[in-house]
Backbone as CSV, one residue per row, in Angstrom:
resi,resn,N_x,N_y,N_z,CA_x,CA_y,CA_z,C_x,C_y,C_z
1,UNK,102.211,125.135,208.020,103.449,125.864,208.212,103.582,126.910,207.103
2,UNK,104.009,128.107,207.474,104.179,129.187,206.522,105.638,129.293,206.102
3,UNK,105.856,129.463,204.806,107.210,129.615,204.276,107.714,131.031,204.520
4,UNK,109.000,131.166,204.755,109.612,132.486,204.864,109.737,133.104,203.481
5,UNK,109.829,134.403,203.426,109.767,135.115,202.147,111.109,135.326,201.461
6,UNK,112.157,134.725,201.882,113.440,134.857,201.203,114.251,136.070,201.616
7,UNK,113.647,137.027,202.335,114.393,138.217,202.752,115.196,137.965,204.015
8,UNK,114.851,136.936,204.752,115.525,136.667,206.024,117.042,136.525,205.880
9,UNK,117.556,135.748,204.918,119.023,135.645,204.807,119.698,136.982,204.521
10,UNK,119.004,137.888,203.846,119.587,139.194,203.544,119.836,139.991,204.822
11,UNK,119.036,139.739,205.872,119.213,140.479,207.113,120.591,140.216,207.710
12,UNK,121.059,138.994,207.642,122.403,138.682,208.131,123.468,139.412,207.343
13,UNK,123.296,139.470,206.025,124.250,140.189,205.175,124.244,141.681,205.497
14,UNK,123.079,142.227,205.818,122.993,143.643,206.183,123.758,143.894,207.482
15,UNK,123.588,143.008,208.474,124.326,143.186,209.732,125.825,143.069,209.525
16,UNK,126.261,142.153,208.673,127.696,142.038,208.378,128.210,143.283,207.662
17,UNK,127.446,143.790,206.697,127.829,145.013,206.010,127.900,146.193,206.962
18,UNK,126.938,146.262,207.873,126.927,147.323,208.877,128.173,147.246,209.760
19,UNK,128.521,146.058,210.184,129.704,145.897,211.029,130.962,146.342,210.285
20,UNK,131.095,145.896,209.039,132.303,146.190,208.262,132.372,147.626,207.767
21,UNK,131.273,148.150,207.257,131.321,149.448,206.578,130.862,150.617,207.433
22,UNK,130.215,150.344,208.555,129.800,151.428,209.449,130.696,151.457,210.684
23,UNK,130.754,150.350,211.410,131.505,150.342,212.666,133.015,150.369,212.458
24,UNK,133.494,149.996,211.288,134.934,150.067,211.017,135.321,151.309,210.223
25,UNK,134.364,152.178,209.938,134.662,153.393,209.156,134.893,154.568,210.100
26,UNK,136.094,155.117,210.081,136.436,156.236,210.965,136.129,157.593,210.342
27,UNK,135.915,157.637,209.031,135.560,158.885,208.367,134.041,159.066,208.470
28,UNK,133.605,160.154,209.123,132.179,160.361,209.401,131.333,160.452,208.133
29,UNK,131.811,161.125,207.101,131.030,161.266,205.863,130.844,159.910,205.179
30,UNK,131.917,159.131,205.096,131.804,157.797,204.486,130.930,156.873,205.339
31,UNK,131.022,157.026,206.661,130.201,156.212,207.558,128.713,156.514,207.337
32,UNK,128.357,157.789,207.247,126.961,158.164,206.996,126.487,157.668,205.637
33,UNK,127.360,157.716,204.647,127.018,157.203,203.312,126.710,155.705,203.374
34,UNK,127.528,154.960,204.087,127.286,153.520,204.244,126.016,153.267,205.052
35,UNK,125.793,154.076,206.079,124.595,153.903,206.903,123.331,154.053,206.069
36,UNK,123.345,154.949,205.078,122.174,155.154,204.226,121.804,153.883,203.455
37,UNK,122.765,152.995,203.248,122.487,151.721,202.571,121.872,150.689,203.509
38,UNK,122.223,150.756,204.795,121.838,149.693,205.726,120.749,150.088,206.722
39,UNK,120.621,151.358,207.027,119.735,151.826,208.095,118.572,152.627,207.526
40,UNK,117.404,152.528,208.162,116.270,153.390,207.851,116.577,154.801,208.364
41,UNK,116.024,155.819,207.709,116.293,157.199,208.120,115.841,157.474,209.544
42,UNK,114.762,156.824,209.976,114.227,157.051,211.319,114.682,155.983,212.313
43,UNK,115.865,155.441,212.074,116.392,154.349,212.902,116.678,154.804,214.326
44,UNK,116.684,153.810,215.211,116.981,154.039,216.618,117.971,152.974,217.078
45,UNK,118.984,153.380,217.839,119.930,152.444,218.436,119.808,152.537,219.956
46,UNK,119.585,151.377,220.576,119.430,151.299,222.020,120.696,150.693,222.628
47,UNK,121.286,151.408,223.568,122.392,150.886,224.353,121.938,150.854,225.810
48,UNK,122.696,150.220,226.662,122.277,150.044,228.054,121.962,151.366,228.741
49,UNK,122.735,152.409,228.446,122.574,153.662,229.167,122.080,154.832,228.327
50,UNK,121.789,154.600,227.048,121.368,155.713,226.189,120.639,155.197,224.954
51,UNK,119.944,156.100,224.289,119.239,155.802,223.043,119.645,156.867,222.029
52,UNK,119.918,156.440,220.791,120.334,157.349,219.720,119.259,157.316,218.636
53,UNK,118.727,158.486,218.280,117.660,158.610,217.302,118.194,159.215,216.011
54,UNK,118.045,158.520,214.884,118.429,159.034,213.580,119.860,158.689,213.201
55,UNK,120.108,158.756,211.895,121.404,158.332,211.355,122.566,159.166,211.892
56,UNK,122.401,160.463,211.975,123.508,161.327,212.434,123.882,161.003,213.877
57,UNK,122.883,160.853,214.741,123.173,160.546,216.149,123.818,159.175,216.286
58,UNK,123.358,158.206,215.510,123.950,156.866,215.562,125.388,156.923,215.048
59,UNK,125.605,157.625,213.941,126.956,157.766,213.397,127.879,158.463,214.385
60,UNK,127.391,159.524,215.032,128.207,160.223,216.023,128.583,159.288,217.173
61,UNK,127.654,158.439,217.577,127.940,157.477,218.639,129.010,156.479,218.198
62,UNK,128.910,155.985,216.971,129.929,155.070,216.453,131.288,155.756,216.455
63,UNK,131.330,157.008,216.025,132.584,157.758,216.034,133.144,157.919,217.440
64,UNK,132.273,158.145,218.407,132.727,158.281,219.801,133.288,156.956,220.321
65,UNK,132.654,155.858,219.954,133.165,154.532,220.348,134.551,154.325,219.742
66,UNK,134.685,154.614,218.456,135.972,154.432,217.782,137.059,155.303,218.405
67,UNK,136.704,156.504,218.820,137.686,157.417,219.411,138.254,156.868,220.718
68,UNK,137.497,156.001,221.390,137.976,155.421,222.654,138.817,154.167,222.433
69,UNK,138.868,153.685,221.196,139.600,152.452,220.896,140.887,152.763,220.139
70,UNK,141.936,151.962,220.335,143.150,152.143,219.532,142.838,151.999,218.036
71,UNK,143.612,152.670,217.215,143.372,152.685,215.765,143.434,151.309,215.114
72,UNK,144.156,150.357,215.706,144.288,149.041,215.074,143.124,148.096,215.418
73,UNK,142.186,148.557,216.209,141.043,147.723,216.590,140.021,147.725,215.459
74,UNK,139.573,146.510,215.087,138.557,146.337,214.031,137.401,145.523,214.588
75,UNK,136.200,145.878,214.181,135.017,145.099,214.533,134.909,143.935,213.553
76,UNK,134.644,142.740,214.094,134.524,141.549,213.249,133.472,140.611,213.832
77,UNK,132.839,139.834,212.962,131.830,138.896,213.461,132.473,137.827,214.336
78,UNK,131.731,137.389,215.348,132.188,136.310,216.232,131.282,135.094,216.053
79,UNK,130.704,134.984,214.890,129.801,133.879,214.567,128.915,134.276,213.407
80,UNK,128.022,133.386,213.061,127.086,133.616,211.962,125.967,134.551,212.422
81,UNK,125.476,135.382,211.514,124.273,136.161,211.787,123.080,135.212,211.708
82,UNK,122.105,135.418,212.585,120.918,134.573,212.632,119.698,135.455,212.443
83,UNK,118.853,135.120,211.447,117.643,135.887,211.165,116.421,135.138,211.682
84,UNK,115.415,135.925,212.093,114.202,135.322,212.644,113.040,136.305,212.513
85,UNK,112.204,136.121,211.473,110.952,136.862,211.316,111.100,138.376,211.469
86,UNK,111.864,138.972,210.585,112.001,140.422,210.589,113.057,140.968,211.527
87,UNK,113.807,140.069,212.140,114.885,140.497,213.029,116.119,139.644,212.738
88,UNK,117.247,140.094,213.246,118.482,139.313,213.106,119.417,139.695,214.245
89,UNK,120.293,138.760,214.588,121.300,139.035,215.616,122.677,138.652,215.095
90,UNK,123.656,139.360,215.589,125.047,139.093,215.223,125.915,139.291,216.450
91,UNK,126.655,138.245,216.814,127.677,138.370,217.859,128.928,138.931,217.185
92,UNK,129.634,139.810,217.870,130.808,140.471,217.298,131.853,140.688,218.381
93,UNK,133.030,141.008,217.904,134.100,141.425,218.807,134.919,142.494,218.107
94,UNK,135.512,143.352,218.893,136.413,144.373,218.367,137.793,144.040,218.912
95,UNK,138.699,143.774,217.987,140.032,143.375,218.411,141.078,143.726,217.383
96,UNK,142.303,143.347,217.691,143.436,143.630,216.815,143.923,142.329,216.177
97,UNK,144.784,142.468,215.197,145.327,141.296,214.506,146.147,140.407,215.429
98,UNK,146.684,140.967,216.514,147.480,140.153,217.434,146.615,139.378,218.436
99,UNK,145.283,139.427,218.251,144.394,138.628,219.085,143.829,139.335,220.300
100,UNK,144.202,140.570,220.497,143.703,141.355,221.634,142.245,141.743,221.378
101,UNK,141.341,141.472,222.325,139.942,141.867,222.207,139.677,143.033,223.143
102,UNK,139.170,144.129,222.575,138.889,145.320,223.367,137.475,145.285,223.932
103,UNK,136.540,144.759,223.161,135.141,144.698,223.564,134.442,143.670,222.685
104,UNK,133.398,143.065,223.216,132.595,142.140,222.417,131.143,142.293,222.824
105,UNK,130.253,141.810,221.967,128.849,141.942,222.286,127.965,141.314,221.228
106,UNK,126.699,141.687,221.278,125.687,141.173,220.367,124.796,142.321,219.923
107,UNK,124.530,142.383,218.626,123.564,143.333,218.082,122.312,142.558,217.706
108,UNK,121.161,143.066,218.104,119.877,142.498,217.696,119.122,143.613,216.985
109,UNK,118.811,143.375,215.718,118.199,144.404,214.881,116.815,143.977,214.408
110,UNK,115.943,144.957,214.323,114.627,144.803,213.701,114.686,145.544,212.367
111,UNK,114.046,144.971,211.359,114.135,145.521,210.010,112.795,146.053,209.528
112,UNK,112.877,147.085,208.706,111.709,147.645,208.031,112.150,147.977,206.610
113,UNK,111.469,147.427,205.622,111.808,147.663,204.212,113.277,147.337,203.918
114,UNK,113.744,146.211,204.446,115.099,145.705,204.196,116.199,146.595,204.765
115,UNK,115.876,147.411,205.756,116.873,148.258,206.415,116.731,148.122,207.926
116,UNK,117.830,148.368,208.615,117.799,148.323,210.079,116.922,149.474,210.565
117,UNK,115.877,149.138,211.292,114.996,150.160,211.843,115.316,150.421,213.317
118,UNK,115.652,149.367,214.033,116.100,149.542,215.408,117.156,148.493,215.721
119,UNK,118.072,148.866,216.583,119.136,147.941,216.990,119.346,148.066,218.491
120,UNK,119.366,146.917,219.143,119.726,146.840,220.559,121.150,146.295,220.625
121,UNK,122.023,147.000,221.319,123.426,146.615,221.448,123.655,146.119,222.879
122,UNK,124.130,144.884,222.988,124.440,144.283,224.278,125.942,144.055,224.355
123,UNK,126.599,144.698,225.307,128.033,144.512,225.503,128.266,143.378,226.491
124,UNK,129.240,142.535,226.194,129.610,141.465,227.121,130.364,142.053,228.296
125,UNK,130.096,141.559,229.501,130.862,142.043,230.659,132.310,141.582,230.579
126,UNK,133.220,142.416,231.022,134.641,142.058,231.072,135.106,142.031,232.490
């Protein structure tokens, strides 16, 4: 049996940081600054109907998602992040303090050099 290299738990922390500091940041400049900490420059985000290449395109997509949601909606984890051999997944929901959920889903990320290199976003059906 081969031991894991200790970086696996950090992947969960990266996904949590991404959720809190990227998906909850409405200011585009601050969002891009946070993305530089968590994402590789050549990152790709896959959604069911589109693919976003690079930090600017991913940030613009996050901004477009936020623009469709009420201002009081926050993205939050809906469970523990789980890491597995260079990848990690995080279930999340976007909701308000009064318990209203606007959208929920799962992010599955692949990592390169301790940064998100690709992310597949799966939205839960409503």
